C-alpha positions as CSV (number, residue, x, y, z in Angstrom):
1,X,4.5,-40.7,2.2
2,X,7.9,-39.6,1.2
3,X,8.1,-36.9,-1.6
4,X,10.5,-37.7,-4.4
5,X,11.2,-34.1,-5.1
6,X,12.3,-30.9,-3.4
7,X,9.3,-28.7,-4.1
8,X,8.3,-26.6,-1.1
9,X,5.0,-24.9,-0.1
10,X,4.5,-21.2,0.7
11,X,1.9,-18.5,0.6
12,X,1.8,-15.0,-0.6
13,X,0.4,-12.8,2.1
14,X,-1.5,-11.0,-0.7
15,X,-3.9,-13.9,-0.2
16,X,-5.1,-12.3,3.0
17,X,-5.6,-8.8,1.6
18,X,-9.3,-8.6,2.4
19,X,-8.8,-9.4,6.1
20,X,-5.8,-7.2,6.3
21,X,-7.5,-4.2,4.6
22,X,-10.5,-4.5,6.9
23,X,-8.2,-4.8,10.0
24,X,-9.5,-8.2,10.8
25,X,-6.0,-9.6,10.8
26,X,-2.7,-7.8,11.5
27,X,0.5,-8.7,9.8
28,X,1.5,-10.8,12.9
29,X,-1.9,-12.4,13.0
30,X,-1.5,-13.5,9.3
31,X,1.9,-15.0,10.0
32,X,0.4,-16.8,13.0
33,X,-2.3,-18.2,10.6
34,X,0.5,-19.5,8.2
35,X,1.9,-21.4,11.2
36,X,-1.5,-22.8,12.1
37,X,-2.0,-23.9,8.5
38,X,1.4,-25.5,8.4
39,X,2.7,-23.3,5.5
40,X,6.5,-23.2,5.7
41,X,7.3,-20.3,3.3
42,X,6.3,-16.6,3.4
43,X,6.0,-14.2,0.5
44,X,5.3,-10.5,1.3
45,X,4.4,-7.5,-0.8
46,X,6.4,-4.7,0.6
47,X,4.2,-1.9,-0.7
48,X,1.1,-3.5,0.9
49,X,2.3,-4.6,4.3
50,X,5.6,-2.9,5.2
51,X,5.1,0.6,6.7
52,X,7.1,3.2,4.7
53,X,8.2,0.8,2.0
54,X,10.7,0.9,0.3
55,X,12.4,2.5,3.3
56,X,12.9,-0.4,5.8
57,X,13.5,0.6,9.4
58,X,15.8,-1.4,11.6
59,X,12.8,-1.8,14.0
60,X,10.7,-3.5,11.3
61,X,13.5,-5.8,10.2
62,X,14.1,-6.9,13.8
63,X,10.3,-7.4,14.3
64,X,10.0,-9.4,11.1
65,X,12.8,-11.8,11.9
66,X,11.3,-12.1,15.4
67,X,8.1,-13.2,13.9
68,X,9.8,-15.7,11.7
69,X,11.5,-17.2,14.7
70,X,8.4,-17.1,16.9
71,X,6.2,-18.9,14.4
72,X,8.9,-21.0,12.7
73,X,8.4,-19.7,9.2
74,X,10.9,-19.1,6.4
75,X,11.0,-15.8,4.4
76,X,11.0,-16.7,0.8
77,X,10.0,-13.9,-1.6
78,X,9.5,-10.2,-1.7
79,X,7.1,-8.8,-4.4
80,X,8.3,-5.6,-5.9
81,X,6.7,-3.0,-8.1
82,X,8.2,-0.3,-10.3
83,X,6.3,3.0,-10.2
84,X,7.5,4.3,-13.6
85,X,5.3,7.4,-13.3
86,X,6.2,8.6,-9.9
87,X,7.9,11.7,-11.3
88,X,5.6,14.4,-12.7
89,X,5.6,14.8,-16.4
90,X,8.0,11.9,-17.2
91,X,8.7,8.3,-16.7
92,X,11.6,6.8,-14.9
93,X,14.9,6.7,-16.7
94,X,16.8,3.4,-17.1
95,X,19.2,4.3,-14.3
96,X,16.4,5.2,-12.0
97,X,14.7,1.9,-12.6
98,X,17.9,0.0,-11.9
99,X,18.3,2.1,-8.7
100,X,14.7,1.3,-7.6
101,X,15.1,-2.4,-8.0
102,X,18.5,-2.4,-6.4
103,X,16.8,-1.0,-3.3
104,X,14.4,-3.9,-3.5
105,X,17.2,-6.4,-3.7
106,X,18.9,-4.9,-0.6
107,X,15.5,-5.0,1.2
108,X,14.9,-8.6,0.3
109,X,18.3,-9.5,1.6
110,X,17.5,-7.7,4.9
111,X,14.2,-9.6,5.2
112,X,15.9,-13.0,4.5
113,X,14.1,-13.5,1.2
114,X,16.1,-15.2,-1.6
115,X,13.6,-14.4,-4.4
116,X,12.1,-11.2,-5.7
117,X,8.9,-11.4,-7.8
118,X,9.8,-8.9,-10.4
119,X,6.8,-7.1,-11.9
120,X,6.0,-7.9,-15.5
121,X,7.3,-5.5,-18.3
122,X,10.7,-4.9,-16.7
123,X,13.1,-4.9,-19.7
124,X,15.6,-7.7,-20.2
125,X,18.4,-5.1,-20.2
126,X,17.5,-4.2,-16.6
127,X,17.5,-7.8,-15.5
128,X,20.9,-8.3,-17.1
129,X,22.3,-5.1,-15.5
130,X,21.1,-6.2,-12.1
131,X,22.4,-9.8,-12.2
132,X,25.7,-9.0,-10.5
133,X,23.8,-7.1,-7.7
134,X,21.4,-9.9,-7.3
135,X,24.3,-12.4,-6.9
136,X,26.0,-10.1,-4.4
137,X,23.0,-10.1,-2.2
138,X,22.0,-13.8,-2.9
139,X,18.6,-12.7,-4.2
140,X,17.1,-14.2,-7.4
141,X,15.2,-11.8,-9.7
142,X,12.2,-13.8,-11.0
143,X,10.1,-11.8,-13.5
144,X,6.4,-12.8,-13.3
145,X,4.8,-14.4,-16.3
146,X,1.2,-13.4,-16.0
147,X,-1.9,-13.9,-18.2
148,X,-2.3,-13.0,-21.0
149,X,1.5,-13.5,-21.4
150,X,3.2,-16.9,-21.4
151,X,6.6,-18.4,-22.2
152,X,6.2,-17.9,-25.9
153,X,5.1,-14.3,-26.0
154,X,7.5,-11.7,-27.3
155,X,8.9,-10.2,-24.0
156,X,9.3,-13.7,-22.5
157,X,11.3,-14.9,-25.5
158,X,13.5,-11.8,-25.3
159,X,14.1,-12.5,-21.7
160,X,14.9,-16.2,-22.4
161,X,17.5,-15.0,-25.0
162,X,19.0,-12.8,-22.3
163,X,19.1,-15.5,-19.7
164,X,20.7,-17.9,-22.1
165,X,23.4,-15.4,-23.1
166,X,24.2,-14.1,-19.6
167,X,24.0,-17.5,-17.9
168,X,23.4,-16.0,-14.4
169,X,21.5,-18.2,-11.9
170,X,20.1,-15.0,-10.4
171,X,17.8,-13.9,-13.2
172,X,14.8,-15.9,-14.3
173,X,11.0,-16.3,-14.0
174,X,8.1,-16.5,-11.6
175,X,5.2,-18.4,-13.2
176,X,1.7,-17.3,-12.3
177,X,-0.5,-20.4,-12.5
178,X,-3.3,-18.2,-14.0
179,X,-1.8,-19.0,-17.4
180,X,-3.2,-22.5,-17.0
181,X,-6.8,-21.5,-16.5
182,X,-8.7,-24.2,-18.3
183,X,-12.2,-22.7,-17.7
184,X,-13.2,-19.2,-16.8
185,X,-13.5,-18.8,-13.0
186,X,-17.1,-19.4,-11.9
187,X,-16.8,-16.7,-9.2
188,X,-15.9,-14.0,-11.8
189,X,-18.8,-15.0,-14.1
190,X,-21.2,-15.0,-11.2
191,X,-20.1,-11.5,-10.2
192,X,-20.6,-10.2,-13.8
193,X,-24.1,-11.6,-13.8
194,X,-24.9,-9.9,-10.5
195,X,-23.6,-6.6,-12.0
196,X,-26.1,-6.9,-14.8
197,X,-24.1,-8.2,-17.7
198,X,-26.3,-9.9,-20.3
199,X,-26.4,-13.6,-19.4
200,X,-26.7,-14.6,-23.1
201,X,-23.4,-12.8,-23.8
202,X,-21.7,-14.4,-20.7
203,X,-22.9,-17.8,-21.7
204,X,-21.3,-17.2,-25.2
205,X,-18.0,-16.1,-23.7
206,X,-17.9,-19.1,-21.3
207,X,-18.6,-21.5,-24.2
208,X,-16.2,-19.8,-26.6
209,X,-13.4,-19.9,-24.0
210,X,-14.0,-23.6,-23.4
211,X,-13.8,-24.2,-27.1
212,X,-10.5,-22.3,-27.3
213,X,-11.8,-19.4,-29.4
214,X,-9.2,-16.6,-29.4
215,X,-9.7,-13.4,-27.3
216,X,-10.0,-11.1,-30.4
217,X,-12.7,-13.2,-31.9
218,X,-14.6,-13.3,-28.6
219,X,-14.4,-9.6,-28.3
220,X,-15.5,-8.9,-31.9
221,X,-18.4,-11.3,-31.5
222,X,-19.7,-9.8,-28.2
223,X,-19.7,-6.3,-29.9
224,X,-21.9,-7.7,-32.7
225,X,-24.1,-9.2,-30.0
226,X,-24.7,-5.7,-28.7
227,X,-22.5,-5.6,-25.6
228,X,-22.7,-2.2,-24.0
229,X,-19.8,0.1,-22.8
230,X,-20.7,-1.0,-19.3
231,X,-20.5,-4.7,-20.1
232,X,-17.3,-4.7,-22.0
233,X,-14.9,-4.4,-19.0
234,X,-16.6,-7.4,-17.4
235,X,-16.4,-9.4,-20.6
236,X,-12.8,-8.5,-21.2
237,X,-11.9,-9.6,-17.7
238,X,-13.5,-13.0,-18.4
239,X,-11.8,-13.4,-21.8
240,X,-8.5,-12.2,-20.4
241,X,-7.8,-15.7,-19.0
242,X,-5.6,-18.1,-20.9
243,X,-4.7,-21.7,-21.0
244,X,-1.4,-22.9,-22.4
245,X,0.2,-26.4,-22.2
246,X,2.0,-26.8,-18.8
247,X,4.6,-29.1,-20.4
248,X,6.1,-26.2,-22.2
249,X,7.7,-25.4,-18.9
250,X,10.0,-28.4,-19.3
251,X,11.9,-26.6,-22.0
252,X,12.8,-23.7,-19.7
253,X,12.7,-25.1,-16.2
254,X,16.2,-24.0,-15.5
255,X,15.0,-20.4,-15.6
256,X,11.9,-20.9,-13.5
257,X,12.7,-20.1,-9.9
258,X,9.3,-19.4,-8.3
259,X,5.5,-20.0,-8.6
260,X,2.4,-18.1,-7.7
261,X,-0.1,-20.9,-7.1
262,X,-3.0,-18.7,-8.3
263,X,-6.5,-19.7,-7.4
264,X,-9.9,-18.1,-7.5
265,X,-12.1,-20.8,-5.9
266,X,-11.1,-23.8,-3.9
267,X,-14.0,-26.3,-3.7
268,X,-14.9,-28.4,-0.7
269,X,-13.3,-31.4,-2.3
270,X,-9.9,-29.6,-2.3
271,X,-9.8,-29.0,-6.1
272,X,-9.6,-25.6,-7.8
273,X,-12.5,-24.8,-10.1
274,X,-10.5,-23.4,-13.0
275,X,-6.9,-24.6,-12.9
276,X,-6.0,-28.3,-13.3
277,X,-3.3,-28.6,-10.6
278,X,-3.4,-32.3,-10.8
279,X,-2.0,-32.0,-14.3
280,X,0.5,-29.1,-13.5
281,X,2.2,-30.4,-10.4
282,X,3.5,-33.6,-12.0
283,X,5.1,-31.5,-14.7
284,X,7.0,-29.5,-12.0
285,X,8.1,-32.8,-10.4
286,X,9.2,-34.2,-13.8
287,X,11.1,-31.0,-14.5
288,X,13.0,-31.1,-11.2
289,X,11.7,-27.8,-9.9
290,X,12.9,-27.3,-6.3
291,X,11.6,-23.9,-5.3
292,X,8.4,-22.7,-3.6
293,X,4.8,-22.9,-4.7
294,X,3.2,-19.9,-3.0
295,X,-0.6,-19.9,-2.7
296,X,-2.1,-16.7,-4.1
297,X,-5.8,-16.3,-3.5
298,X,-7.6,-13.7,-5.7
299,X,-11.2,-14.9,-5.6
300,X,-12.0,-12.5,-2.8
301,X,-12.6,-9.6,-5.2
302,X,-15.3,-11.6,-7.0
303,X,-17.4,-12.5,-4.0
304,X,-17.0,-9.6,-1.5
305,X,-20.2,-7.9,-2.7
306,X,-22.4,-10.8,-1.4
307,X,-20.3,-13.0,0.9
308,X,-18.0,-12.5,3.8
309,X,-14.5,-13.4,2.5
310,X,-12.8,-16.3,4.3
311,X,-9.3,-16.2,2.8
312,X,-8.0,-18.5,5.6
313,X,-10.3,-21.3,4.7
314,X,-9.6,-20.9,1.0
315,X,-5.8,-21.0,1.6
316,X,-6.2,-24.0,3.9
317,X,-8.0,-25.9,1.2
318,X,-5.4,-25.1,-1.4
319,X,-2.6,-26.1,0.9
320,X,-4.4,-29.4,1.6
321,X,-4.5,-29.9,-2.2
322,X,-0.8,-29.1,-2.6
323,X,0.1,-31.5,0.2
324,X,-1.7,-34.3,-1.6
325,X,-0.3,-33.5,-5.0
326,X,3.2,-33.2,-3.6
327,X,3.0,-36.4,-1.7
328,X,3.0,-34.9,1.8
329,X,-0.4,-36.3,2.7
């Protein structure tokens, strides 16, 4: 089947964090897995998998490009963080934040990545300041919209105003698909039950979320139900999910450069339990999106207390789903 769009598939290597942390897979092993699974694009978190980051050695850069050539993969995105509190007794100044992200831009360019996933809460003024540097190095700065934020929350609207005024094709958004969570992930609710959270309260939270009850009301209600201090973080995690209308993206597609195809549980039938990808992908096609959808598996943290994590199989299933929805299979 020929796809009538230019959307491409990738994977965030964050998806394999469990195997990487436990030394079951090395960085090269993971890149080899992406080739085996026929995933063209690679997204890497520098702080997680690059020794000495943000200080890139020539040896690592050479090795990285060697792996890309060996396994036929395309470097797509570098995920950056901004450690505002790295200096004792104070937070980073504006200029220090600009300098830190400038280093990330240069690093992304060295790695061959044309997008940086910018961590949420970076001010619009910093994005504007860095637009010329991003253009110089041909690296798009794509600030992540992550639950509980969405396109209509305050920071995102300020950013959109900046993007519209500056009109630089090098500053925009990464959308995390977690903002389209239609029902609370089953794996997270099951984990809360195993940890001893009152099942009556969890059932209420699940039902309330499904009925679109707002987070504040849910939290106030569970307190009245007698939720303990131990239970509240688990409940808050569940209620932290959001679902907004994917079609809202059509109003801002020109500023959306990248996607984290978040998932918590891919089922054997190649569907995701919580996120309706079959409704989301057609919106991206309609809107003319032409970047990468990078798989981002986060369900490992919810099952690792009772099951052996198999991130490779979970990513394989999602990529099969994406192939189908994108008309590749």
